[in-house]
C-alpha positions as CSV (number, residue, x, y, z in Angstrom):
1,X,-77.7,95.6,273.2
2,X,-80.5,97.0,274.7
3,X,-83.7,95.3,275.9
4,X,-86.0,96.5,272.8
5,X,-82.9,95.4,270.8
6,X,-82.9,92.0,272.3
7,X,-86.6,91.3,272.1
8,X,-86.1,92.4,268.1
9,X,-84.0,89.6,267.7
10,X,-86.0,87.0,265.6
11,X,-84.8,83.4,267.1
12,X,-84.7,80.8,264.0
13,X,-87.6,78.4,263.8
14,X,-87.4,75.0,265.1
15,X,-86.1,72.1,262.7
16,X,-89.4,70.0,262.6
17,X,-89.2,66.0,260.9
18,X,-92.3,63.8,260.7
19,X,-91.6,60.2,259.7
20,X,-93.8,57.2,259.3
21,X,-93.0,54.0,260.4
22,X,-93.9,50.5,259.8
23,X,-93.8,49.4,263.7
24,X,-95.3,50.1,267.3
25,X,-94.4,53.0,268.9
26,X,-92.6,50.9,271.5
27,X,-90.5,49.4,268.2
28,X,-89.8,52.3,266.8
29,X,-88.7,54.0,270.0
30,X,-86.6,50.8,270.7
31,X,-85.0,51.1,267.1
32,X,-84.1,55.1,267.8
33,X,-82.4,54.5,270.9
34,X,-81.1,50.7,271.3
35,X,-80.5,50.3,267.8
36,X,-78.9,54.2,267.2
37,X,-75.9,52.8,265.8
38,X,-77.5,50.5,263.2
39,X,-79.0,53.5,261.5
40,X,-76.9,56.6,262.0
41,X,-74.8,57.4,259.1
42,X,-71.8,57.6,261.3
43,X,-69.2,57.5,258.3
44,X,-70.5,61.3,257.3
45,X,-71.5,62.2,260.7
46,X,-69.3,62.2,263.8
47,X,-67.2,64.9,265.1
48,X,-64.5,62.8,266.6
49,X,-61.0,63.2,265.6
50,X,-60.5,59.0,264.8
51,X,-62.3,57.3,262.4
52,X,-65.8,56.7,263.8
53,X,-66.9,53.5,265.0
54,X,-70.2,53.8,266.8
55,X,-72.2,55.7,268.8
56,X,-74.2,55.7,272.0
57,X,-77.0,56.7,273.3
58,X,-77.4,56.1,277.2
59,X,-81.1,54.4,278.4
60,X,-81.8,56.8,281.0
61,X,-82.1,60.5,282.0
62,X,-78.8,61.6,282.3
63,X,-77.1,59.3,280.2
64,X,-74.9,60.6,277.6
65,X,-75.2,60.5,273.8
66,X,-71.6,60.0,271.8
67,X,-69.6,58.6,269.4
68,X,-66.4,56.0,269.8
69,X,-63.6,56.0,267.6
70,X,-62.0,53.3,266.2
71,X,-59.2,54.0,268.5
72,X,-61.9,53.9,271.3
73,X,-61.8,57.6,271.9
74,X,-65.0,59.3,273.0
75,X,-66.5,62.1,271.6
76,X,-69.4,63.6,273.8
77,X,-72.4,65.2,271.5
78,X,-74.5,65.8,274.2
79,X,-76.6,63.9,277.1
80,X,-80.2,62.4,277.6
81,X,-82.5,64.9,279.2
82,X,-86.0,63.0,279.2
83,X,-86.7,59.4,278.8
84,X,-89.7,58.7,278.7
85,X,-90.4,54.9,276.6
86,X,-92.2,54.4,274.1
87,X,-93.7,58.2,273.8
88,X,-90.8,60.5,274.1
89,X,-87.3,61.3,274.2
90,X,-85.7,64.4,274.7
91,X,-81.7,65.0,273.9
92,X,-79.5,68.2,275.1
93,X,-77.2,69.0,271.2
94,X,-74.5,70.2,272.7
95,X,-73.0,70.5,269.4
96,X,-71.9,74.4,267.7
97,X,-71.7,75.8,264.7
98,X,-68.1,74.3,264.2
99,X,-69.4,71.0,264.5
100,X,-67.6,70.4,267.7
101,X,-68.7,70.1,271.4
102,X,-69.0,72.6,273.8
103,X,-70.5,71.7,277.4
104,X,-72.0,75.0,277.9
105,X,-74.3,74.7,274.9
106,X,-77.9,73.6,275.0
107,X,-79.7,72.8,272.1
108,X,-82.4,70.5,272.5
109,X,-83.6,67.7,270.1
110,X,-87.1,66.0,270.9
111,X,-88.6,63.0,269.6
112,X,-92.0,61.7,269.7
113,X,-93.8,58.5,269.1
114,X,-97.2,58.2,268.5
115,X,-99.0,55.3,267.3
116,X,-101.4,55.9,263.6
117,X,-103.3,53.3,262.3
118,X,-100.8,51.6,260.1
119,X,-97.5,52.2,262.7
120,X,-96.1,55.0,264.5
121,X,-95.7,58.3,263.6
122,X,-92.7,59.9,264.7
123,X,-91.8,63.7,264.9
124,X,-88.5,64.9,265.8
125,X,-88.0,68.9,266.9
126,X,-85.0,70.3,267.0
127,X,-85.0,73.5,268.8
128,X,-83.7,76.3,270.7
129,X,-81.1,76.8,268.0
130,X,-80.9,80.5,269.0
131,X,-78.5,79.6,271.6
132,X,-76.3,79.4,268.8
133,X,-75.9,83.0,268.6
134,X,-74.7,84.8,265.5
135,X,-74.3,81.4,263.9
136,X,-78.1,80.0,264.3
137,X,-79.4,80.5,261.2
138,X,-76.7,79.0,259.2
139,X,-76.8,76.0,261.5
140,X,-80.5,76.2,261.5
141,X,-80.3,75.6,257.5
142,X,-77.8,72.8,257.5
143,X,-79.6,70.7,260.2
144,X,-82.5,70.9,258.0
145,X,-81.1,69.5,254.7
146,X,-81.0,66.8,252.6
147,X,-77.5,66.2,254.9
148,X,-79.1,67.0,257.9
149,X,-82.1,65.8,260.1
150,X,-84.1,65.3,256.8
151,X,-82.2,62.6,255.2
152,X,-81.3,61.1,258.9
153,X,-84.6,60.4,259.5
154,X,-85.6,59.0,256.2
155,X,-82.6,56.5,257.3
156,X,-84.1,56.1,260.6
157,X,-87.9,55.1,259.5
158,X,-85.8,52.6,256.8
159,X,-84.2,50.9,259.6
160,X,-87.5,51.0,261.7
161,X,-89.6,49.8,259.2
162,X,-86.7,47.2,258.3
163,X,-86.4,46.1,262.3
164,X,-89.9,45.6,262.4
165,X,-90.4,43.2,259.4
166,X,-87.2,41.2,260.8
167,X,-88.9,41.0,264.4
168,X,-92.3,39.5,262.9
169,X,-90.6,36.9,260.8
170,X,-88.8,35.6,263.9
């Protein structure tokens, strides 16, 4: 492919989802990260061979993002690129369009937490999808669907708001 042809190649737009949660930015960040396994839909959103048990998001830049199967096996999803509580988290998504882990693939999932009068606006952006190659548009459609980030962020928002209500009752 020539440089001219490559420059005409259309990059898929990032997938962007915004939810508002009834929680402070610190609490919203905590639920997204430390509470990740409580709201992530592991029964339907896992890639390991074993039945899903839990998911882990290690709390530091350079940390891992992975699932643990019922048999104790671990299946990588990616790693933590930026850990900046309570405002920002950037994850490397290393899952290809075949829904398998690829160490040499890196798209990014950035999540920001911004205070609002009624809580926190949480914005998730899944970007650099062009790194998926020919499968980029197909994967973009999948992660932009109700079964993708749309539904997942709705689950997170419900979990974050519920977690904040529970903490207020303590």
